[in-house]
Steps between C-alpha positions, in 0.01 A plus 500: 500500500747666736789350310362637172446847643852516638669364187288668234371808679612840378500704819663842495623434854550123540627530858182678611285255300650195669494665843128579466420147383697359792302713745175363357601136496609338824545165326762635254621799700842363600574371149394827338706707741799283413435582134477869585833477679649328195376779273651754737832309497501498119458878506786536747726278286418697184575825680832367626594375152415838351717672762794271427465558126492877552813491719681290238398746228626794705830324569546431127428862413751614761768279346420625149518865613833431669642336187385784276631766739841328494529509122358174375328539163123470506506226231706286739252539785215256447 
């Protein structure tokens, strides 16, 4: 049942959901907290990826602006 709830549940705050279940269940507490930590790590990784993508986008825009300011035709900048 726990496995089904965790895999199929639609919690608005999964971290809080798993943390509360872990508090209520000594038998599965350590396993559930590990899952909560994994969910947190996934969030951290997504945030880092988003930050990297944003920095790459900003760097590309800077290069494009530089090229246009130095006379390159806009059709050539893609």
